[in-house]
C-alpha positions in Angstrom: 105.7 92.1 118.4 105.8 95.7 118.0 109.4 96.2 119.4 110.5 93.8 116.7 109.3 96.1 113.9 111.6 97.9 111.8 110.7 101.6 111.4 112.2 103.3 108.4 112.0 107.2 107.6 110.9 108.9 104.3 110.1 112.1 102.6 110.8 115.3 104.0 112.7 116.0 107.2 110.9 116.6 110.3 110.4 120.4 111.0 112.8 121.6 113.6 110.7 124.9 114.5 107.2 124.9 116.0 105.1 122.4 114.4 102.0 120.4 114.6 102.5 117.1 113.3 99.3 115.4 112.0 99.2 111.8 111.4 97.0 109.4 109.4 97.7 105.9 110.5 96.9 102.6 108.5 99.0 100.3 110.7 98.4 98.8 114.1 101.4 100.6 115.4 100.6 103.0 118.2 102.1 106.7 117.7 103.6 106.7 121.0 106.1 103.8 119.6 107.8 106.5 117.1 107.6 109.7 119.3 111.5 109.2 119.5 111.7 109.9 115.8 110.2 113.4 116.2 112.1 116.3 117.5 112.5 116.0 121.4 109.8 116.9 123.8 107.2 116.4 121.4 103.7 116.0 123.0 100.8 114.3 121.9 97.1 115.5 121.4 94.1 113.3 122.1 90.6 114.5 121.4 88.1 112.9 123.6 84.4 113.1 124.1 82.3 113.2 127.4 81.4 109.7 128.6 84.5 107.8 126.9 86.5 106.6 129.4 90.2 105.0 128.5 92.0 102.1 130.2 95.2 103.5 129.6 96.9 106.9 128.6 96.8 107.4 124.9 100.5 108.6 124.9 102.5 106.8 127.7 105.5 108.5 129.0 105.0 111.7 127.0 103.0 115.0 127.7 99.6 114.7 126.3 97.0 117.2 126.0 93.3 115.9 126.2 91.0 118.1 124.3 87.3 118.5 123.8 84.7 121.4 123.4 84.5 122.2 127.0 88.3 122.3 128.0 89.2 125.9 126.7 92.0 126.2 129.1 93.7 123.2 128.0 93.3 124.4 124.1 95.1 127.7 125.4 97.7 125.9 127.3 98.4 124.0 123.7 98.5 127.1 121.8 101.0 128.7 124.3 103.0 125.6 124.2 103.1 125.5 120.5 103.9 129.4 120.3 107.0 128.9 122.7 108.6 126.5 120.2 107.1 123.2 121.0 105.8 120.2 118.9 102.8 118.1 119.1 101.3 115.3 117.4 97.8 114.2 116.9 96.4 111.1 114.9 93.8 112.5 112.5 91.8 109.1 112.5 92.7 107.2 115.5 88.8 107.2 116.4 87.7 106.3 112.7 90.4 104.1 111.1 88.0 101.9 108.6 88.4 103.1 105.1 91.3 104.5 103.6 89.7 107.4 102.1 88.6 110.0 104.5 86.4 113.0 103.5 86.3 115.2 106.6 88.6 115.7 109.6 87.7 115.4 113.3 86.0 119.1 114.1 88.5 119.6 117.1 91.3 119.2 114.6 89.9 121.8 112.3 89.1 123.9 115.1 92.9 123.7 116.1 94.0 124.3 112.6 92.1 127.7 112.6 94.1 129.0 115.7 97.6 127.4 114.9 100.6 130.0 115.5 102.9 127.6 113.5 103.0 125.1 110.5 101.3 121.6 110.2 103.4 118.8 109.0 101.4 115.6 107.9 102.8 112.1 108.5 101.6 108.6 107.2 102.6 105.3 108.6 102.8 102.3 106.4 103.3 98.7 106.8 106.3 97.4 104.7 106.6 93.8 104.4 106.1 91.7 107.5 108.2 93.5 109.9 108.8 96.8 108.3 107.1 100.2 108.8 107.6 103.3 106.8 106.9 106.7 108.5 106.5 109.0 105.7 106.9 112.9 106.4 105.1 115.2 103.9 105.7 118.9 103.2 104.9 121.3 106.0 102.1 123.7 105.2 101.1 127.1 106.7 97.3 127.1 106.6 95.6 130.4 105.9 92.2 131.5 104.9 88.6 130.8 106.4 88.1 127.7 108.6 86.8 125.6 105.7 89.7 126.7 103.3 92.2 125.5 106.1 90.4 122.5 106.5 90.3 121.5 102.8 94.1 122.5 102.4 94.9 120.2 105.4 92.8 117.4 103.9 94.6 117.8 100.6 98.2 117.8 102.0 97.2 114.6 104.2 96.1 112.9 101.2 99.1 113.9 99.2 101.3 112.6 102.0 99.4 109.4 102.0 99.7 109.1 98.3 103.3 109.8 98.2 104.2 107.4 100.8 102.0 104.6 99.3 103.5 105.0 95.7 107.1 104.8 97.5 106.4 102.0 99.7 103.7 99.9 97.9 104.1 97.6 94.8 105.6 98.9 91.9 103.5 96.9 89.1 99.7 96.0 88.6 100.5 92.3 88.8 102.3 92.9 92.2 99.6 95.0 93.6 96.9 92.6 92.5 98.7 89.6 94.0 98.9 91.6 97.3 94.9 92.4 97.3 93.8 89.2 96.2 95.8 87.4 98.9 95.0 90.1 101.6 91.2 89.9 101.1 90.8 85.9 100.2 87.2 85.8 100.8 85.6 88.6 98.7 83.3 87.6 95.9 84.3 88.2 92.2 81.8 87.2 89.6 80.3 88.2 86.4 77.0 87.8 84.4 78.2 84.6 82.5 77.6 82.7 85.9 81.3 82.7 87.1 82.0 83.4 90.6 85.3 82.6 92.6 87.6 84.4 95.3 90.6 86.1 95.1 93.3 83.4 95.6 91.4 81.2 92.9 91.5 84.1 90.3 95.3 84.6 91.0 95.7 80.7 90.4 93.9 80.7 87.2 96.2 83.8 86.0 99.3 82.1 86.8 98.1 78.8 84.8 97.0 81.0 82.0 100.4 83.0 82.0 102.2 79.6 81.6 100.5 79.2 78.2 100.7 82.6 77.1 104.5 82.8 77.8 105.0 80.1 75.1 102.3 81.7 72.4 103.7 85.4 72.8 107.1 86.6 72.6 108.2 89.0 75.7 107.6 92.6 75.5 105.2 92.0 72.8 101.8 94.4 72.7 99.1 92.2 72.7 95.6 93.1 71.7 92.8 92.3 74.0 89.2 92.2 72.8 87.0 90.7 75.6 83.9 92.1 77.6 84.1 93.2 81.3 84.5 89.8 82.8 86.3 87.5 85.1 87.9 86.0 82.0 89.3 89.4 80.9 90.7 90.2 84.3 92.6 86.9 84.4 93.9 87.7 81.0 95.1 91.2 81.8 96.6 89.6 85.0 98.4 87.0 83.1 99.7 89.3 80.6 101.3 91.5 83.1 102.7 88.6 85.0 104.8 87.8 82.0 105.6 91.2 81.0 103.4 91.6 77.9 101.5 95.0 77.5 97.8 94.7 76.9 96.1 97.0 74.6 92.8 97.1 75.2 90.7 97.4 71.7 87.3 98.8 71.4 85.4 96.1 69.9 82.6 98.6 68.9 84.8 100.7 66.5 84.6 98.4 63.4 87.4 96.5 61.6 88.8 99.6 60.2 89.1 101.4 63.6 90.6 98.0 65.0 93.0 97.5 62.5 94.2 101.1 62.6 94.8 100.7 66.5 96.6 97.4 65.7 99.2 99.2 63.4 99.6 102.2 65.6 100.6 100.0 68.5 102.3 97.2 66.7 99.8 94.7 68.2 100.4 91.0 67.6 98.6 88.9 68.4 94.8 89.8 69.4 93.4 87.7 72.3 89.2 87.1 72.1 86.9 84.6 73.0 84.6 82.4 70.7 81.8 82.7 73.0 82.1 86.7 73.1 82.5 87.0 69.3 79.5 84.9 68.7 77.1 86.4 71.2 78.3 90.2 70.2 77.9 89.6 66.5 81.7 90.1 66.0 82.3 87.2 63.3 82.9 89.5 60.4 85.2 91.8 62.1 87.3 88.8 63.5 87.3 87.5 59.9 88.6 90.7 58.7 91.3 90.9 61.5 92.4 87.3 60.8 93.7 88.4 57.4 96.1 90.8 58.9 97.0 89.4 62.3 97.1 86.4 64.5 93.8 85.9 66.6 94.0 83.5 69.8 90.7 82.4 71.3 90.6 81.7 75.0 88.9 78.5 74.5 91.8 77.1 72.1 94.1 78.1 74.8 92.5 76.4 77.4 92.2 73.0 75.2 96.0 73.3 74.5 96.7 73.4 78.1 98.9 70.4 79.1 99.2 68.9 82.6 102.8 70.0 82.7 101.6 73.6 82.1 99.1 73.6 84.8 101.5 72.2 87.2 103.9 75.0 86.3 101.1 77.3 86.8 100.4 75.8 90.1 103.7 75.8 91.2 104.3 79.3 90.5 101.1 80.2 92.3 102.4 78.2 95.4 105.7 79.6 95.4 105.1 82.9 94.8 101.8 83.8 96.3 100.9 81.0 98.9 104.7 81.0 100.4 105.6 84.3 99.6 108.7 83.2 97.7 110.2 84.7 94.6 108.1 84.7 91.3 110.1 81.9 89.7 108.5 81.2 86.5 107.8 84.8 85.4 111.2 86.4 85.3 109.9 89.4 83.3 107.7 90.2 86.2 110.5 90.4 88.7 112.4 92.7 86.2 109.4 94.8 85.7 109.8 98.7 86.8 106.9 101.2 87.9 107.5 103.3 84.6 107.3 100.4 82.5 104.3 100.4 80.1 101.4 98.8 81.7 98.2 99.2 79.5 97.5 100.8 76.1 94.0 102.5 75.8 92.6 104.2 72.9 90.8 107.7 73.1 87.2 107.4 72.4 87.4 109.1 69.1 84.3 111.2 69.7 86.0 114.1 68.0 88.2 112.4 65.3 90.5 109.4 64.9 91.3 107.4 68.1 94.8 107.7 69.8 96.9 105.4 71.7 97.6 106.3 75.2 100.3 104.6 76.7 99.8 104.2 80.5 102.5 103.2 82.9 102.2 100.9 86.1 102.8 103.8 88.0 100.0 105.9 86.5 97.5 103.4 86.9 98.6 102.6 90.5 98.6 106.1 91.3 95.1 106.9 90.1 93.7 103.8 92.0 94.9 105.3 95.4 93.9 108.7 94.3 90.4 107.4 93.8 90.6 105.5 97.2 91.9 108.4 99.0 89.1 110.7 97.8 86.1 108.2 98.4 85.5 106.1 101.6 85.7 102.8 100.2 84.7 99.8 102.4 85.8 96.2 102.0 82.5 95.2 102.4 81.5 97.4 99.5 79.9 95.6 96.1 80.8 97.3 93.0 78.9 96.6 89.9 80.6 97.5 86.7 78.7 97.9 83.4 81.3 99.8 81.5 83.9 97.9 79.0 87.4 97.8 80.0 88.8 99.4 76.9 87.3 102.7 78.3 89.5 104.3 80.9 86.4 104.6 83.2 85.4 101.1 83.0 89.3 99.7 83.4 90.6 101.9 86.3 87.4 103.0 88.1 85.3 99.7 87.3 88.0 97.2 87.5 91.2 98.0 89.2 90.0 100.1 91.9 87.7 97.4 93.2 90.4 94.8 92.6 93.2 96.5 94.4 91.1 98.0 97.0 89.6 94.5 98.5 85.9 95.3 97.2 83.4 92.7 96.1 82.9 93.0 92.1 80.6 92.0 89.6 80.9 92.6 85.9 78.1 92.9 83.4 79.4 92.8 79.8 77.2 95.6 78.2 75.8 99.0 79.8 73.3 98.9 77.2 71.5 95.8 78.8 68.9 98.2 81.0 66.6 95.5 82.3 69.2 93.0 83.1 71.5 95.7 85.0 68.3 96.7 86.8 67.8 93.0 87.8 71.3 93.1 88.9 70.3 96.0 91.1 68.1 93.7 93.3 69.6 90.5 93.0 73.4 91.3 93.4 72.4 94.5 95.8 75.5 96.9 94.9 76.5 99.6 97.0 78.4 101.2 94.3 77.5 102.1 90.7 79.2 104.3 88.2 78.3 105.1 84.5 77.8 108.0 82.0 74.6 110.4 82.3 72.9 108.4 79.4 73.2 105.1 80.9 72.3 106.2 84.4 69.4 107.9 83.4 68.1 105.0 81.5 68.5 102.6 84.3 66.8 104.7 86.9 63.7 105.1 84.2 63.7 101.6 83.6 64.2 100.2 87.1 61.2 99.0 89.4 60.4 99.4 93.0 63.5 97.9 95.2 66.0 98.0 92.4 69.4 99.8 93.4 67.9 100.1 97.2 71.1 99.3 98.4 73.2 101.7 96.6 75.1 104.3 98.6 77.1 105.8 95.9 76.5 106.6 92.3 79.2 108.3 90.0 78.8 109.8 86.8 81.7 110.6 84.1 82.7 110.7 80.7 80.0 113.1 79.7 78.1 116.2 81.4 75.6 115.2 84.2 72.3 116.6 83.8 70.3 117.9 86.8 67.4 115.6 85.7 69.5 112.5 86.3 70.4 113.5 89.6 66.9 114.3 90.3 65.7 111.1 89.2 67.9 109.0 91.3 67.2 111.1 94.3 63.3 110.8 93.7 63.3 107.1 93.0 66.2 105.7 95.1 67.0 108.5 97.5 70.7 108.6 96.2 72.9 111.2 95.0 74.8 111.1 91.9 78.3 112.4 92.2 80.0 113.9 89.3 83.4 113.4 88.3 85.9 114.3 85.4 88.9 112.6 83.8 90.6 111.7 80.6 92.2 108.8 79.3 95.5 110.4 79.3 95.0 110.7 83.0 94.2 107.1 83.6 91.4 108.8 83.9 90.2 110.3 87.3 91.3 114.0 87.7 88.5 115.3 90.0 85.4 114.1 91.7 82.7 115.2 93.9 81.9 113.0 97.0 79.2 113.1 99.5 81.1 115.3 102.1 82.5 117.7 99.2 79.8 118.0 96.7 79.1 121.1 94.6 76.4 120.9 92.0 77.4 122.0 88.5 80.9 121.3 89.1 83.0 118.1 88.5 84.5 118.2 92.1 87.9 119.0 93.3 91.0 117.7 92.0 92.1 114.2 93.6 95.5 114.2 95.5 98.5 114.9 93.5 96.9 116.6 90.7 98.2 120.2 89.9 95.9 122.6 88.0 97.1 125.3 85.5 94.7 127.6 83.6 96.0 129.0 80.4 94.3 132.0 79.2 92.1 131.8 76.1 91.6 135.0 73.7 88.1 136.2 73.9 87.1 134.5 77.3 87.1 136.9 80.2 86.8 134.0 82.9 88.5 131.0 83.2 90.9 129.3 80.9 92.4 126.1 79.4 93.0 123.7 81.9 96.4 121.7 82.3 97.0 119.2 84.8 100.3 117.6 86.1 100.4 114.6 88.5 101.5 110.9 88.9 98.7 109.6 86.9 99.3 111.6 83.7 100.1 109.2 80.7 103.9 108.4 79.5 102.7 109.9 76.1 100.6 108.9 72.9 101.7 106.1 70.3 104.1 107.8 67.8 103.7 107.3 64.3 105.3 103.7 63.1 108.4 105.4 61.4 109.3 106.9 64.9 112.1 105.2 66.6 110.9 103.0 69.7 111.8 103.9 73.2 113.5 101.3 75.3 110.3 99.3 76.2 110.0 98.8 72.3 106.9 101.0 72.0 107.2 104.5 69.8 106.0 107.0 72.4 105.3 110.7 71.6 106.1 112.5 74.9 103.9 115.3 76.4 104.4 118.8 74.4 105.1 120.6 77.7 106.1 117.9 80.4 104.9 117.3 83.1 101.7 119.2 82.0 99.1 117.8 80.0 96.6 120.0 78.0 92.9 118.6 78.6 91.6 120.8 75.9 88.9 121.9 78.4 87.7 125.3 78.9 87.1 125.6 82.8 86.8 127.8 85.8 88.2 127.2 89.4 86.7 128.7 92.5 88.6 129.4 95.8 88.3 126.0 97.1 89.2 124.3 94.1 86.0 123.1 92.6 86.3 122.8 88.7 83.5 123.8 86.5 83.5 122.6 82.7 82.6 125.4 80.4 83.3 123.1 77.4 85.8 121.6 75.0 88.2 124.5 73.5 87.1 122.8 70.2 83.5 123.2 71.2 83.2 126.9 71.1 81.8 128.9 68.3 82.7 132.3 67.5 79.8 134.5 66.9 79.4 138.1 66.6 83.1 138.4 68.2 82.1 136.4 71.3 83.2 132.8 72.2 79.8 130.7 72.7 80.2 127.2 74.6 78.3 124.6 72.8 78.2 122.9 76.0 76.1 126.1 77.4 73.9 125.5 74.6 73.2 122.2 75.5 72.5 122.9 79.2 69.9 125.5 78.0 68.2 122.9 76.0 68.2 120.4 78.9 66.7 123.2 81.2 63.8 123.3 78.7 63.4 119.6 78.0 65.2 117.8 80.7 64.3 114.3 80.1 65.8 114.2 76.6 69.3 114.4 75.0 70.7 117.1 73.0 73.8 118.0 70.8 75.1 121.1 69.7 77.4 121.6 66.6 78.9 124.9 65.1 79.0 125.1 61.4 80.7 127.8 59.1 78.5 130.8 58.2 78.4 131.3 54.5 78.8 135.1 55.3 80.9 135.6 58.3 82.1 133.5 61.6 80.0 130.6 62.5 76.4 129.3 63.5 75.1 126.9 66.0 72.9 123.8 65.0 71.0 122.0 67.7 69.9 118.1 67.6 67.3 117.3 70.1 65.6 114.0 70.8 62.6 116.3 72.0 59.6 116.1 69.7 58.2 119.2 68.7 61.3 121.2 69.8 61.6 124.6 68.6 64.0 127.7 68.5 61.2 129.8 70.0 61.0 127.8 73.0 64.7 128.2 73.8 64.3 132.1 73.0 61.6 132.2 75.8 63.8 130.4 78.2 66.9 132.2 77.6 64.8 135.8 78.1 63.4 134.3 81.2 66.6 133.7 82.8 68.3 136.4 81.6 71.0 134.6 79.4 72.1 135.8 76.4 70.7 135.1 73.2 74.0 133.9 71.6 73.3 130.6 73.6 70.2 130.1 71.2 71.1 128.0 68.2 70.0 129.3 64.8 68.3 125.9 63.8 66.9 122.9 65.9 66.5 119.7 64.3 64.7 116.7 66.2 66.3 113.3 65.7 64.8 109.9 67.1 67.9 109.0 68.9 71.4 110.7 69.1 74.3 108.5 67.8 76.5 107.4 70.7 79.9 105.6 70.9 80.1 102.2 72.7 81.1 104.0 75.9 78.1 106.0 76.0 79.6 109.3 74.8 78.2 111.2 71.9 79.4 110.5 68.4 80.4 114.0 67.2 81.8 112.7 63.9 78.4 111.0 63.1 76.7 114.2 64.0 79.0 116.1 61.9 77.8 114.0 58.9 74.1 114.1 59.9 74.5 118.0 59.8 76.2 117.8 56.3 73.0 116.3 55.2 70.7 119.1 56.1 69.9 122.1 53.9 71.3 125.4 55.3 
């Protein structure tokens, strides 16, 4: 079988000088079968442990260095071999190939990397079709620094090589990737809190049937509004639109009629797809009535009622030919012509600091970010993901929906992150292993849960807002689980960096995921850190431009990045020697007091150390005399400025972090995605007497 496989080479050229090739192998092909594609006389390296026997040599017909901690003479022989111009190859994960993501390399390989006299070139092997394989060569790297720095540098380069190879050899569109994953893992369970539960092939079949009727109601290349909660119906709708070449624009149904209409105008959305059951349960009747005066609204129930037997047969035929039999996608020609660079989704920023902006993400952007997540976190196909975040938020779409869908995980959707009791019940009945959310939501779940809830969870990830130490401590005390903080932006699809179990540094948002490059732009008045700019394959195509702009070839008026390929996050950060990112605050959330730049996020952290169980929000306001002053809203009854002064003096912090005024509010205003509503806070501040 292996002799019939076609092997294609991609990426960089193989190093000709002394080099150690390090392979991460996802296929069943053994490294010995492609040694002929490496420089001549390339020896193999096999790390073994005492008590483990092998029925056959791991590198037949080739020289092999068999190493462990008790064979120093063999280690020295390998180093001499490389120093004299030799080449060697080792498989970084031959002993533990289960998850695609990997957090640590074998200690023997790390020890070897610390002594190498030559560069390391990473390799990745991929299956291509039924009879093809691709051997992707990454860029050689000369490791420097201490042993941990070398380990992280090699790990980053291996992940980058896998990412580059996967994007080159894998599916190019969301629908193609979903079709591949749903058929590859046919037994995994997909469900939601409405009672729907099905497997992958059934979801794919339903999407094909839905696509046939959508193709008749919606013109090609049209931007279609989707106003649905996180559910199986939402997933089928997105797949159906993608299959027929339409671009879904996910509308924030908590934004009110004015915000939704503004989004529809900016993206040229027509029509809007929703469901009567959802509208009634969410109390959106008035919003729908308002939208119907300006736009066409299609209800899934009506589309289902209009579905004819002929259309059902066309959908089933498409599913059978394209998916079950592996034939051409005969009925959806738009999907055959789709390119990786085509717009795949339109999301809208949270609008927490002003008006929401339309973000155009391509198929390449979204597929890259899913791969970046999978390469950072060891996901297993038996993992059960509980998604409580809305799909209109990038966190809920990419992290909560696309990643489990495309990586073969079991997935359950719950329509609202605010339903604490229902989610805690799911923590017991569904027994999830992975959960993600904002700090606010995660803290509420931990406080509301009963003994036994969330006992099955192994990973909890927080994003979209700063993670408080109190939230992490609460999850550790109640469930013995760490909360790992990540960082992202809608414009980055969204994940930029994440902490993981093997690389977790408190008070940071982790290290950048594979393929992300960071650049710090100096900020006047700040001695340390700078404004973060990032580049990578997950960075958006651009914002939706004003309606009077000329549309691009795909029909969408896209305003490109100001400084391609760099995206300005607007965050002030510091980077340590190993690449961990610490967020000091938004550039817009700094106050200038006495000639000093004071981070409002640092003010909020000071308040959290005094009153860790409550939420706090700091605002900058213009001073009538000179500069600015800081106002703090706190949910803590009896909060006072004097207590903050005591804390600042006790820990040796500057008194500039102490706000001029502290105001108690029962509940801070939140957006539908759990972020603070800064616009509402500004309106509240305007009502106060200075």
